Backbone as a printed PyTorch tensor [residue, N CA C, xyz], in Angstrom:
tensor([[[ 14.9360,  17.0550,  15.5800],
         [ 15.8140,  17.4610,  14.7150],
         [ 15.0810,  18.5940,  13.6310]],

        [[ 16.5680,  19.4090,  13.2820],
         [ 16.2160,  20.5400,  12.6220],
         [ 16.8340,  20.3870,  11.1370]],

        [[ 15.9680,  20.9570,  10.0760],
         [ 16.3600,  21.1090,   8.9300],
         [ 16.4710,  22.6650,   8.7120]],

        [[ 17.6470,  22.7490,   7.7880],
         [ 18.0630,  23.9780,   7.0850],
         [ 17.7640,  23.9390,   5.8300]],

        [[ 17.8040,  25.1070,   5.3910],
         [ 17.4070,  25.6740,   3.7550],
         [ 18.0180,  24.7080,   2.8040]],

        [[ 19.1870,  24.4860,   3.3250],
         [ 20.0600,  23.7550,   1.8530],
         [ 19.4740,  22.3210,   2.2740]],

        [[ 19.1400,  21.9290,   3.2530],
         [ 18.4870,  20.1950,   3.1020],
         [ 17.4130,  20.4670,   2.6590]],

        [[ 16.5730,  21.1170,   2.8190],
         [ 15.2630,  21.7160,   2.0690],
         [ 15.4080,  21.4310,   0.6970]],

        [[ 16.1610,  22.2030,   0.2980],
         [ 16.3820,  22.5050,  -1.2830],
         [ 16.9650,  21.5430,  -1.8830]],

        [[ 17.8180,  20.5810,  -0.9400],
         [ 18.3210,  19.1250,  -1.6330],
         [ 17.1290,  18.2990,  -1.7250]],

        [[ 16.2500,  18.2730,  -0.8380],
         [ 15.1010,  17.4030,  -0.5830],
         [ 14.3930,  17.4640,  -1.9710]],

        [[ 14.3770,  19.0420,  -2.1520],
         [ 13.1530,  19.2120,  -3.1830],
         [ 14.0230,  19.0720,  -4.7890]],

        [[ 14.9920,  18.9710,  -4.7370],
         [ 15.9280,  18.7160,  -6.1870],
         [ 15.7790,  17.2880,  -6.4600]],

        [[ 15.7990,  16.4610,  -5.1280],
         [ 15.7380,  14.7440,  -5.5480],
         [ 14.4470,  14.4500,  -5.9270]],

        [[ 13.2790,  15.4540,  -5.0990],
         [ 12.0320,  14.8770,  -5.4160],
         [ 11.2260,  15.3680,  -6.8130]],

        [[ 12.5710,  16.4520,  -7.2820],
         [ 12.1210,  16.9660,  -8.3830],
         [ 10.7260,  18.0920,  -8.2480]],

        [[ 10.6530,  18.6330,  -7.4420],
         [  9.9230,  19.7780,  -6.5950],
         [ 10.5210,  21.1140,  -6.7640]],

        [[ 10.0470,  21.9320,  -7.6690],
         [ 10.4840,  23.3980,  -7.8670],
         [ 10.0300,  24.2520,  -6.6190]],

        [[ 10.8840,  24.8070,  -5.9810],
         [ 10.2160,  25.6110,  -4.6120],
         [ 11.3940,  26.9040,  -4.5880]],

        [[ 11.0730,  27.9680,  -4.2190],
         [ 11.4010,  29.4450,  -4.3640],
         [ 12.3220,  29.3000,  -2.8590]],

        [[ 13.1540,  30.3010,  -2.6050],
         [ 13.8530,  30.2520,  -1.3250],
         [ 12.7650,  30.7120,  -0.2630]],

        [[ 11.8360,  31.4590,  -0.4890],
         [ 10.8020,  31.5910,   0.3200],
         [ 10.0190,  30.4460,   1.0910]],

        [[  9.8160,  29.3040,  -0.1690],
         [  9.2400,  28.3830,   0.3470],
         [ 10.2220,  27.3250,   1.0220]],

        [[ 11.4960,  27.1970,   0.5070],
         [ 12.2510,  26.6690,   1.1610],
         [ 12.3570,  26.8260,   2.9740]],

        [[ 12.6600,  28.2000,   3.2950],
         [ 12.5820,  28.6700,   4.6730],
         [ 11.3380,  28.0420,   5.1940]],

        [[ 10.3990,  28.4400,   4.5800],
         [  8.8810,  28.2100,   5.0480],
         [  8.9450,  26.5890,   5.5080]],

        [[  9.3730,  25.8340,   4.4640],
         [  9.4300,  24.2250,   4.6580],
         [ 10.4040,  23.5900,   5.0100]],

        [[ 11.2620,  24.4020,   5.8740],
         [ 12.0860,  24.2530,   6.6100],
         [ 11.7730,  23.9850,   7.8190]],

        [[ 11.1570,  25.2270,   8.5190],
         [ 10.2300,  24.8740,   9.5910],
         [  9.2500,  23.9690,   9.9800]],

        [[  8.3210,  23.8100,   8.7370],
         [  7.1560,  22.4640,   8.5570],
         [  7.7980,  21.4080,   8.9470]],

        [[  8.8940,  21.0690,   8.0630],
         [  9.6910,  19.8510,   7.9640],
         [ 10.4510,  19.4860,   9.1240]],

        [[ 10.3000,  20.3800,  10.0430],
         [ 11.3410,  20.4240,  11.2340],
         [ 10.3970,  20.0890,  12.4520]],

        [[  9.1920,  20.6710,  12.1820],
         [  8.2840,  20.6210,  13.2750],
         [  8.0420,  19.2550,  13.2460]],

        [[  7.6930,  18.5920,  11.8980],
         [  7.0900,  17.2960,  11.7920],
         [  8.0430,  16.1750,  12.3540]],

        [[  9.4370,  16.5060,  12.0710],
         [ 10.1610,  15.2240,  12.1330],
         [ 10.4930,  15.4030,  14.2390]],

        [[ 10.1170,  16.9450,  14.6950],
         [ 10.2120,  16.7870,  16.2100],
         [  9.2320,  15.9080,  16.7260]],

        [[  8.1920,  15.9090,  15.8370],
         [  6.4730,  15.2160,  16.4500],
         [  7.0280,  13.6800,  16.1960]],

        [[  7.6210,  13.3750,  15.2410],
         [  8.0900,  11.8140,  14.8220],
         [  8.9340,  11.5950,  16.1340]],

        [[ 10.0510,  12.3370,  16.2600],
         [ 10.7410,  11.7820,  17.4370],
         [ 10.0860,  11.6490,  18.8350]],

        [[  9.1480,  12.4260,  19.2540],
         [  8.4720,  12.4950,  20.1310],
         [  8.0470,  10.8550,  20.4010]],

        [[  7.5660,  10.3700,  19.0940],
         [  6.8440,   9.0300,  19.4890],
         [  7.9110,   7.7210,  19.6330]],

        [[  9.4290,   8.2270,  19.5310],
         [  9.9090,   7.1650,  20.3030],
         [ 10.0280,   7.4020,  21.3140]],

        [[  9.5970,   8.1430,  22.0960],
         [  9.7210,   8.0110,  23.6050],
         [  8.6460,   7.2450,  24.2220]],

        [[  7.5650,   6.7670,  23.8630],
         [  6.2490,   6.0960,  23.9290],
         [  7.0310,   4.5700,  24.2540]],

        [[  6.7210,   4.4540,  24.9880],
         [  6.9640,   2.6910,  25.6870],
         [  6.1410,   1.5210,  25.1360]],

        [[  6.3690,   1.1370,  24.1980],
         [  5.7290,   0.1740,  23.4850],
         [  5.8170,  -1.3210,  23.8170]],

        [[  6.7950,  -1.6300,  24.9730],
         [  7.1360,  -2.9160,  25.0380],
         [  6.1870,  -3.9510,  25.1070]],

        [[  5.0700,  -3.2510,  25.9980],
         [  4.1720,  -4.5490,  26.4150],
         [  2.6320,  -4.4100,  25.8600]],

        [[  2.9430,  -3.6890,  24.3250],
         [  1.4710,  -3.6010,  23.5570],
         [  1.4580,  -4.2730,  22.3120]],

        [[  0.6840,  -5.5000,  22.1250],
         [  0.1410,  -6.4250,  21.3100],
         [  0.2030,  -5.5260,  20.0410]],

        [[  0.6870,  -5.7600,  19.1180],
         [  0.0730,  -5.9010,  17.4690],
         [ -1.2420,  -6.0870,  17.3970]],

        [[ -2.0020,  -4.9710,  16.6380],
         [ -3.5290,  -4.9220,  16.6590],
         [ -3.5770,  -4.6080,  15.1960]],

        [[ -5.1200,  -4.7910,  14.7460],
         [ -5.1550,  -4.2860,  13.2190],
         [ -6.3380,  -3.1760,  13.5200]],

        [[ -6.8080,  -2.8530,  14.8110],
         [ -7.7860,  -1.7920,  15.0510],
         [ -7.6540,  -1.4230,  16.2430]],

        [[ -8.0270,   0.0360,  16.8080],
         [ -8.4350,   0.0800,  18.0070],
         [ -9.3070,  -0.4590,  19.0540]],

        [[-10.3030,  -1.0970,  18.2270],
         [-11.4580,  -1.6740,  19.0950],
         [-10.9590,  -3.4800,  18.9230]],

        [[-11.2100,  -4.0610,  19.7450],
         [-10.8220,  -5.6430,  19.8860],
         [-12.1390,  -6.0650,  19.1580]],

        [[-11.4430,  -6.8120,  18.0450],
         [-12.3010,  -7.7800,  17.3930],
         [-11.4840,  -8.6930,  16.8040]],

        [[-12.5250,  -9.8330,  16.3890],
         [-11.8880, -11.2310,  15.7120],
         [-11.9900, -10.8190,  14.1380]],

        [[-10.5920, -11.0680,  13.5200],
         [-10.8490, -11.2360,  12.0710],
         [-11.6800, -12.5440,  11.5250]],

        [[-12.2490, -12.0980,  10.1340],
         [-13.1660, -12.9400,   9.9340],
         [-12.2020, -14.2920,   9.0430]],

        [[-12.4600, -15.2810,   9.3250],
         [-12.0660, -16.1470,   8.7180],
         [-12.8360, -17.7460,   7.9870]],

        [[-12.6380, -18.0650,   7.0860],
         [-13.2680, -19.7620,   6.6770],
         [-12.3120, -20.4750,   6.6990]],

        [[-13.0570, -21.7380,   6.2880],
         [-12.0780, -22.9590,   6.4170],
         [-11.3280, -23.0570,   5.0970]],

        [[-10.2680, -23.2820,   5.1900],
         [ -9.2860, -23.2660,   4.0080],
         [ -9.1340, -24.5250,   3.3000]],

        [[-10.1870, -24.7500,   2.1830],
         [-10.2590, -25.6530,   1.5360],
         [-10.2450, -25.1410,  -0.0400]],

        [[ -9.9450, -26.3350,  -0.9140],
         [ -9.7100, -25.7470,  -2.4590],
         [-10.8710, -26.4690,  -3.0590]],

        [[-11.4910, -25.5120,  -3.5120],
         [-12.8210, -26.1590,  -4.6180],
         [-12.7880, -25.3470,  -5.8030]],

        [[-13.5220, -26.1340,  -6.9120],
         [-13.7660, -25.3780,  -8.3930],
         [-14.2760, -24.4100,  -8.4470]],

        [[-14.9670, -23.8430,  -7.2680],
         [-16.0200, -22.7040,  -7.7830],
         [-17.3840, -23.2590,  -7.7850]],

        [[-17.5230, -24.3900,  -8.2730],
         [-18.8700, -24.8800,  -8.3440],
         [-19.5160, -24.2370,  -9.5510]],

        [[-19.0660, -23.3760, -10.1650],
         [-20.0730, -22.6510, -11.4730],
         [-19.1590, -22.7780, -12.9500]],

        [[-18.2720, -23.8970, -12.9030],
         [-17.7470, -24.1780, -14.1310],
         [-18.2720, -24.5050, -15.4270]],

        [[-19.5020, -24.9810, -15.5070],
         [-20.4390, -25.1710, -16.5050],
         [-20.8990, -23.7290, -16.9120]],

        [[-21.4540, -22.9300, -15.7320],
         [-21.9900, -21.2670, -16.3470],
         [-20.5550, -20.4540, -17.2910]],

        [[-19.4830, -20.7210, -16.4730],
         [-18.3950, -20.2030, -17.1610],
         [-18.1700, -20.7290, -18.3940]],

        [[-18.2200, -21.8920, -18.6090],
         [-17.9620, -22.4460, -20.1480],
         [-19.1500, -22.1330, -21.1080]],

        [[-20.0210, -22.1080, -20.5450],
         [-21.4250, -21.7410, -21.5590],
         [-21.3480, -20.2860, -21.8760]],

        [[-20.3180, -19.6950, -21.3870],
         [-20.1250, -18.2860, -22.2170],
         [-19.0530, -17.9630, -23.1520]],

        [[-18.6530, -19.2610, -23.2310],
         [-17.3780, -19.2190, -24.6120],
         [-18.2530, -19.4660, -26.0860]],

        [[-17.4730, -18.6120, -26.8070],
         [-17.8880, -19.0380, -28.1150],
         [-17.4560, -20.6090, -28.1810]],

        [[-16.7970, -21.2560, -28.1630],
         [-16.7780, -22.7440, -28.5430],
         [-16.0850, -23.4890, -27.0960]],

        [[-16.3800, -24.8780, -27.0390],
         [-16.3460, -25.3660, -26.0570],
         [-16.4510, -26.7510, -26.4840]],

        [[-16.0020, -27.7060, -25.7170],
         [-15.8000, -29.0250, -26.2530],
         [-15.6960, -29.9320, -24.5610]],

        [[-16.4320, -30.7970, -24.2350],
         [-16.5990, -31.6880, -22.7320],
         [-15.9630, -30.9150, -21.9160]],

        [[-16.4440, -29.3130, -21.7100],
         [-16.2010, -28.8070, -20.6120],
         [-15.0500, -27.6620, -20.8300]],

        [[-14.5340, -27.6900, -21.6290],
         [-13.2120, -27.1850, -21.7090],
         [-13.6360, -26.0800, -22.9560]],

        [[-12.6630, -25.0250, -22.9390],
         [-12.6720, -23.9850, -23.6960],
         [-11.9480, -24.2590, -24.8770]],

        [[-12.2030, -24.0940, -26.2980],
         [-11.8790, -24.2780, -27.4010],
         [-11.2930, -22.9500, -27.9740]],

        [[ -9.9850, -22.9920, -28.4130],
         [ -9.1980, -21.9500, -28.7320],
         [ -8.3210, -22.3950, -30.1080]],

        [[ -8.3180, -21.2430, -30.9720],
         [ -7.3990, -21.7090, -32.2090],
         [ -5.9790, -22.0670, -31.8640]],

        [[ -5.8050, -22.8870, -32.5860],
         [ -3.9680, -23.3250, -32.7220],
         [ -3.3410, -22.0320, -32.8040]],

        [[ -2.0400, -21.5930, -31.9650],
         [ -1.5530, -20.6830, -32.0640],
         [  0.1830, -21.0720, -32.4510]],

        [[  0.4090, -22.6650, -32.2870],
         [  1.8400, -23.2560, -32.3840],
         [  1.7580, -23.9680, -33.3310]],

        [[  2.4840, -23.8590, -34.5400],
         [  2.7720, -24.8030, -35.2550],
         [  3.5680, -26.1630, -35.3030]]])
């Protein structure tokens, strides 16, 4: 895909990036090269390639999905200015 100077000017205006005529000419060539490289990626056959999280085969760390209270509620409430029976005491805000 080839970009011309007018397309680069429009892109830079939409991105709110100030560019000179010389910069637009240079950017048109650079962006065209990038788009050509991206088009080459479309030629690669990936039909039988499994999705992966890394280039190295590895198992994701996992743990049992169990609901807990964290086991530190007493330590957390201990930091409160006021508490009552394991709960935070806060001033009344609604009349």
